[in-house]
C-alpha positions as CSV (number, residue, x, y, z in Angstrom):
1,M,-60.3,24.7,-29.4
2,I,-59.7,28.4,-29.1
3,T,-59.4,30.7,-32.2
4,Y,-57.9,34.1,-32.6
5,K,-61.5,35.4,-33.0
6,D,-62.4,33.8,-29.6
7,A,-59.5,35.9,-28.1
8,G,-61.1,39.1,-29.4
9,V,-59.3,39.6,-32.7
10,D,-61.4,39.3,-35.9
11,I,-59.2,39.2,-39.0
12,E,-62.2,38.9,-41.3
13,Q,-63.7,42.1,-39.9
14,A,-60.4,43.9,-40.4
15,D,-60.3,42.7,-44.0
16,K,-63.8,44.1,-44.6
17,F,-62.7,47.4,-43.1
18,I,-59.8,47.6,-45.6
19,E,-62.3,47.1,-48.4
20,Q,-64.6,49.8,-47.1
21,I,-61.9,52.5,-46.9
22,K,-60.3,51.8,-50.3
23,P,-62.5,54.2,-52.3
24,F,-61.7,57.4,-50.3
25,V,-58.1,56.4,-49.6
26,K,-57.6,56.2,-53.4
27,K,-59.0,59.7,-53.8
28,T,-55.8,61.0,-52.1
29,F,-53.5,59.1,-54.5
30,N,-51.5,60.7,-57.3
31,K,-49.1,59.4,-60.0
32,N,-46.3,59.1,-57.5
33,V,-48.0,56.2,-55.6
34,I,-46.7,53.1,-57.3
35,T,-48.0,50.4,-55.0
36,P,-51.6,49.2,-54.4
37,I,-53.5,49.4,-51.1
38,G,-52.9,46.4,-48.9
39,G,-49.3,45.6,-49.4
40,F,-46.6,45.1,-46.7
41,A,-45.0,48.5,-47.5
42,S,-46.0,51.5,-49.6
43,A,-43.9,53.0,-52.4
44,Y,-43.8,56.6,-53.4
45,L,-41.9,57.8,-56.5
46,L,-39.8,60.8,-55.4
47,E,-39.4,63.3,-58.2
48,I,-36.2,65.1,-57.3
49,S,-35.2,66.5,-60.7
50,K,-36.7,69.9,-59.8
51,Y,-34.6,70.1,-56.6
52,K,-30.9,71.0,-56.4
53,E,-30.5,69.5,-52.9
54,P,-33.7,67.9,-51.8
55,V,-34.2,67.4,-48.1
56,I,-36.6,64.9,-46.7
57,T,-38.5,66.0,-43.6
58,S,-40.8,64.1,-41.3
59,S,-43.2,64.6,-38.4
60,T,-45.3,62.4,-36.1
61,D,-48.0,63.3,-33.7
62,G,-51.4,62.3,-32.2
63,V,-54.7,64.0,-31.3
64,G,-54.5,63.6,-27.5
65,T,-57.6,63.5,-25.3
66,K,-59.8,65.3,-27.9
67,L,-60.5,61.6,-28.8
68,K,-62.4,61.3,-25.6
69,I,-64.9,64.0,-26.6
70,A,-65.3,62.3,-30.0
71,S,-66.1,59.0,-28.3
72,I,-68.5,60.6,-25.8
73,L,-70.5,62.3,-28.6
74,G,-70.2,59.4,-31.1
75,K,-68.8,61.8,-33.7
76,H,-65.7,60.5,-35.4
77,D,-65.7,62.0,-38.9
78,T,-63.5,65.0,-38.2
79,I,-60.9,63.7,-35.7
80,G,-58.8,62.4,-38.6
81,I,-58.5,65.9,-39.9
82,D,-56.9,66.9,-36.6
83,L,-54.5,64.0,-36.9
84,V,-53.3,65.0,-40.3
85,A,-53.2,68.7,-39.3
86,M,-50.9,68.1,-36.3
87,C,-48.3,66.4,-38.5
88,V,-48.4,68.5,-41.7
89,N,-48.6,71.8,-39.9
90,D,-45.3,70.8,-38.2
91,L,-43.8,69.9,-41.6
92,V,-44.8,73.1,-43.3
93,T,-42.9,75.2,-40.6
94,T,-39.8,74.2,-42.6
95,T,-41.7,75.2,-45.9
96,S,-41.7,71.5,-46.7
97,K,-44.3,70.1,-49.1
98,P,-46.0,67.1,-47.5
99,L,-45.8,64.1,-49.8
100,F,-47.5,61.3,-47.9
101,F,-49.1,60.4,-44.6
102,L,-49.5,57.1,-42.7
103,D,-51.9,56.5,-39.7
104,Y,-52.0,54.1,-36.8
105,F,-55.4,53.2,-35.4
106,A,-55.5,51.1,-32.2
107,T,-58.5,49.8,-30.4
108,G,-59.7,47.0,-28.2
109,K,-62.4,45.7,-30.5
110,L,-62.7,47.0,-34.1
111,D,-66.0,48.9,-34.7
112,T,-65.9,49.3,-38.5
113,S,-68.4,52.1,-38.6
114,V,-66.3,54.2,-36.2
115,A,-63.0,53.3,-37.9
116,V,-64.4,54.1,-41.3
117,D,-65.5,57.6,-40.1
118,V,-62.0,58.2,-38.6
119,L,-60.3,57.2,-41.9
120,K,-62.7,59.4,-43.9
121,G,-61.5,62.3,-41.8
122,I,-57.8,61.3,-42.3
123,A,-58.4,61.1,-46.1
124,Q,-60.1,64.5,-46.1
125,G,-57.2,66.0,-44.1
126,C,-54.7,64.6,-46.7
127,Q,-56.7,66.2,-49.5
128,L,-56.7,69.5,-47.7
129,A,-52.9,69.2,-47.3
130,E,-52.5,67.9,-50.9
131,C,-50.7,64.8,-49.7
132,T,-51.3,61.1,-50.2
133,L,-52.7,58.7,-47.6
134,I,-50.2,56.0,-48.6
135,G,-50.6,53.5,-45.8
136,G,-51.5,52.7,-42.2
137,E,-52.0,50.2,-39.5
138,T,-55.2,49.0,-37.8
139,A,-54.4,47.2,-34.5
140,E,-57.1,45.3,-32.6
141,M,-55.8,44.7,-29.1
142,P,-58.3,43.2,-26.6
143,G,-57.6,44.2,-23.0
144,M,-55.5,47.3,-24.0
145,Y,-58.5,49.6,-24.4
146,K,-61.9,49.8,-22.9
147,E,-64.9,49.1,-25.0
148,G,-65.4,52.0,-27.5
149,E,-62.0,53.5,-26.9
150,Y,-59.3,53.9,-29.6
151,D,-56.1,55.8,-30.1
152,L,-54.7,57.5,-33.1
153,A,-51.2,58.5,-34.3
154,G,-49.9,59.8,-37.6
155,F,-46.7,60.2,-39.5
156,S,-46.0,62.4,-42.5
157,V,-43.0,62.9,-44.8
158,G,-42.2,66.0,-46.9
159,V,-39.6,67.5,-49.1
160,V,-37.9,70.9,-49.3
161,E,-35.0,72.5,-51.1
162,K,-32.1,72.7,-48.7
163,E,-31.5,76.4,-49.2
164,K,-35.2,77.1,-48.4
165,L,-35.2,74.9,-45.3
166,L,-36.2,77.0,-42.2
167,D,-34.8,76.3,-38.8
168,G,-34.9,79.6,-37.0
169,S,-31.4,80.7,-37.9
170,K,-32.7,83.6,-40.1
171,T,-34.4,85.4,-37.3
172,Q,-33.2,89.0,-36.6
173,A,-34.2,92.1,-34.8
174,G,-36.7,94.2,-36.7
175,Q,-38.6,91.4,-38.3
176,I,-42.4,91.2,-38.0
177,L,-44.6,88.5,-36.4
178,I,-47.7,87.6,-38.3
179,G,-50.3,85.4,-36.6
180,L,-52.7,83.2,-38.6
181,A,-56.1,82.7,-37.0
182,S,-56.8,79.3,-35.6
183,S,-60.1,77.5,-36.1
184,G,-60.5,77.2,-32.3
185,V,-58.8,75.0,-29.7
186,H,-57.2,72.8,-32.3
187,S,-55.8,69.7,-30.5
188,N,-54.0,70.9,-27.4
189,G,-55.2,71.6,-23.8
190,Y,-58.1,69.1,-23.8
191,S,-57.2,67.5,-20.6
192,L,-57.6,70.9,-18.8
193,I,-60.9,71.6,-20.7
194,R,-62.3,68.2,-19.8
195,K,-61.4,68.7,-16.2
196,I,-63.3,72.0,-16.1
197,I,-66.3,70.5,-17.8
198,E,-66.3,67.6,-15.3
199,L,-66.0,69.9,-12.2
200,K,-68.7,72.2,-13.5
201,N,-71.0,69.4,-14.5
202,Y,-71.4,70.6,-18.1
203,D,-72.7,68.3,-20.8
204,Y,-70.9,68.3,-24.2
205,K,-74.4,68.5,-25.9
206,Q,-75.2,71.6,-23.9
207,Y,-75.8,74.8,-25.8
208,I,-73.5,77.7,-24.7
209,P,-74.9,81.1,-25.6
210,K,-71.4,82.7,-25.6
211,L,-70.3,80.2,-28.2
212,N,-73.5,80.2,-30.2
213,K,-73.3,76.4,-30.4
214,T,-73.0,73.3,-28.2
215,L,-69.7,72.6,-26.3
216,G,-69.2,69.4,-28.4
217,E,-69.6,71.3,-31.7
218,E,-67.1,73.9,-30.6
219,L,-64.5,71.4,-29.1
220,L,-64.7,69.0,-32.1
221,T,-64.0,71.8,-34.6
222,P,-61.1,70.4,-36.7
223,T,-57.6,71.8,-36.4
224,K,-56.9,74.2,-39.3
225,I,-54.5,72.9,-42.0
226,Y,-52.2,75.7,-43.2
227,V,-50.2,73.9,-45.8
228,K,-51.5,75.5,-49.0
229,P,-51.4,79.2,-47.9
230,I,-47.9,78.9,-46.4
231,L,-46.4,77.1,-49.4
232,K,-48.0,79.7,-51.7
233,L,-46.5,82.5,-49.6
234,A,-43.1,80.8,-49.6
235,E,-43.0,80.9,-53.4
236,I,-43.1,84.7,-53.3
237,V,-41.8,85.9,-50.0
238,D,-38.5,85.1,-48.2
239,I,-40.0,83.8,-44.9
240,K,-37.6,83.9,-42.0
241,A,-39.2,81.4,-39.6
242,I,-42.6,79.7,-38.9
243,A,-43.9,78.4,-35.6
244,H,-46.8,76.0,-35.2
245,I,-48.7,77.0,-32.0
246,T,-49.5,73.7,-30.3
247,G,-48.9,72.4,-26.7
248,G,-47.3,75.1,-24.6
249,G,-49.0,77.9,-26.5
250,I,-47.3,80.9,-28.1
251,P,-44.4,81.2,-25.6
252,A,-43.2,77.6,-25.8
253,N,-43.5,77.3,-29.5
254,L,-42.3,80.6,-30.8
255,I,-39.1,80.5,-28.8
256,R,-38.1,77.3,-30.7
257,V,-37.5,79.3,-33.9
258,L,-35.6,82.3,-32.4
259,N,-31.9,82.9,-32.4
260,K,-30.1,83.1,-29.0
261,D,-29.9,86.9,-28.9
262,I,-33.4,87.6,-30.2
263,K,-36.6,88.2,-28.2
264,A,-40.2,88.3,-29.5
265,V,-42.5,91.0,-28.2
266,I,-46.2,90.3,-28.8
267,K,-49.1,92.6,-28.2
268,Q,-51.9,90.5,-26.8
269,E,-54.7,92.9,-28.0
270,S,-53.5,92.8,-31.6
271,W,-55.8,89.9,-32.6
272,E,-59.3,88.6,-31.9
273,I,-59.4,85.9,-29.2
274,P,-62.2,83.4,-30.0
275,P,-65.0,83.2,-27.4
276,I,-64.1,79.6,-26.5
277,F,-60.9,80.8,-24.8
278,R,-62.7,83.4,-22.8
279,W,-65.3,80.8,-21.7
280,I,-62.5,78.4,-20.6
281,Q,-60.7,81.1,-18.6
282,E,-63.9,82.2,-16.9
283,E,-65.3,78.7,-16.1
284,G,-61.9,77.4,-14.9
285,N,-60.8,80.7,-13.2
286,I,-57.5,80.3,-15.0
287,P,-54.9,83.0,-14.9
288,L,-54.2,84.7,-18.3
289,Q,-50.6,83.6,-18.2
290,E,-51.7,80.0,-17.8
291,M,-54.0,80.3,-20.7
292,Y,-51.2,81.5,-23.0
293,K,-49.0,78.6,-21.8
294,T,-51.7,76.0,-22.5
295,F,-53.7,77.1,-25.6
296,N,-53.1,78.7,-29.0
297,M,-55.5,81.6,-27.9
298,G,-56.7,82.1,-31.5
299,I,-53.3,82.0,-33.3
300,G,-52.5,78.7,-35.0
301,M,-49.3,79.7,-36.8
302,I,-46.8,82.5,-36.5
303,I,-44.9,83.6,-39.6
304,I,-41.8,85.9,-39.4
305,V,-40.9,88.1,-42.3
306,E,-38.9,91.3,-43.0
307,K,-40.8,94.5,-42.5
308,S,-40.3,95.3,-46.2
309,D,-42.3,92.1,-47.0
310,L,-45.1,92.8,-44.6
311,K,-47.6,94.4,-47.1
312,K,-47.0,91.7,-49.7
313,T,-47.3,88.9,-47.1
314,L,-50.6,90.1,-45.8
315,E,-52.1,90.5,-49.3
316,I,-51.1,86.9,-50.3
317,L,-52.4,85.4,-47.0
318,K,-55.7,87.2,-47.3
319,K,-56.1,86.1,-50.9
320,S,-55.5,82.5,-49.7
321,G,-58.5,82.9,-47.3
322,E,-56.5,83.3,-44.2
323,K,-57.0,85.8,-41.4
324,P,-53.6,87.3,-40.7
325,Y,-52.8,89.6,-37.8
326,V,-49.6,91.7,-37.2
327,I,-49.1,90.6,-33.6
328,G,-45.6,91.8,-32.8
329,K,-41.9,92.1,-33.7
330,L,-38.4,90.7,-32.9
331,E,-36.0,92.8,-30.9
332,K,-32.4,92.4,-29.6
333,G,-32.2,90.8,-26.2
334,E,-32.1,87.6,-24.3
335,K,-33.9,84.8,-26.1
336,S,-37.5,85.0,-24.9
337,V,-41.1,85.6,-25.7
338,Q,-42.9,88.5,-24.1
339,I,-46.6,89.0,-24.3
340,I,-47.5,92.5,-23.3
């Protein structure tokens, strides 16, 4: 007789895992969550009375090969923050308020200590974004992943007033580009970084004087979550567009929120580029243009406002604990992003 457990799937272990994560998942709950943990579906009471025309928004994403570094170092407690950040930072580019988040954790054999650490990070990310970790899926799939490997994906839902929904249609010449400092590499470009480290025979536990920390510490720094400062700003300032700087860097992401006859002109010396990017460029002998096409280069978000709102915007962002830089402006011309 062969059981499911003999085939590599331990249902009892999965049930124990659910019990372990309940306390910190519940910390993300609010009065709108009307179903308990463990059901087939989760229910969230949508309070729409304060909206004239509520629009539901959504975003899904993963963490990419940053997971490989977490596995090599055996440090899994912050990777969940990255997962939440990648989704909610996309949502907030429309000035949506994230309502809830769901995760998908897949592995060959469930290691509850690893999975619990990952879920703790996800719960922490949800608290930073002020949204609820309403549900998720833990999939144990023997043969699909090597021992110790796992994959993560996330999904978030938000809401925004229709008249405040941003889609890039409000961008015009003369508007100002404000960059918000990133916390580091965030969650893009890790395949290139890992290749450099492999070719140069670096160790992730190796201390790098230029970084004043080990490679692993630097590269596992969680993606910054920008939800609270941006929503606070949106209450006061008429934001014209927001770009989340992820894969493809500033050029590929900023162009997504520009009108067809608008070009963005960015001064590359207008903000402080974190040391990690200088280190990557030097060690990999990477052209600067390629760096800008791959990494955020120290700018995690770009907010576009009217020149008349610039002073007010900078004050609000600084009070929210952000590091804003005036990095450029919009001009008439063929739709493009120029970094000069």
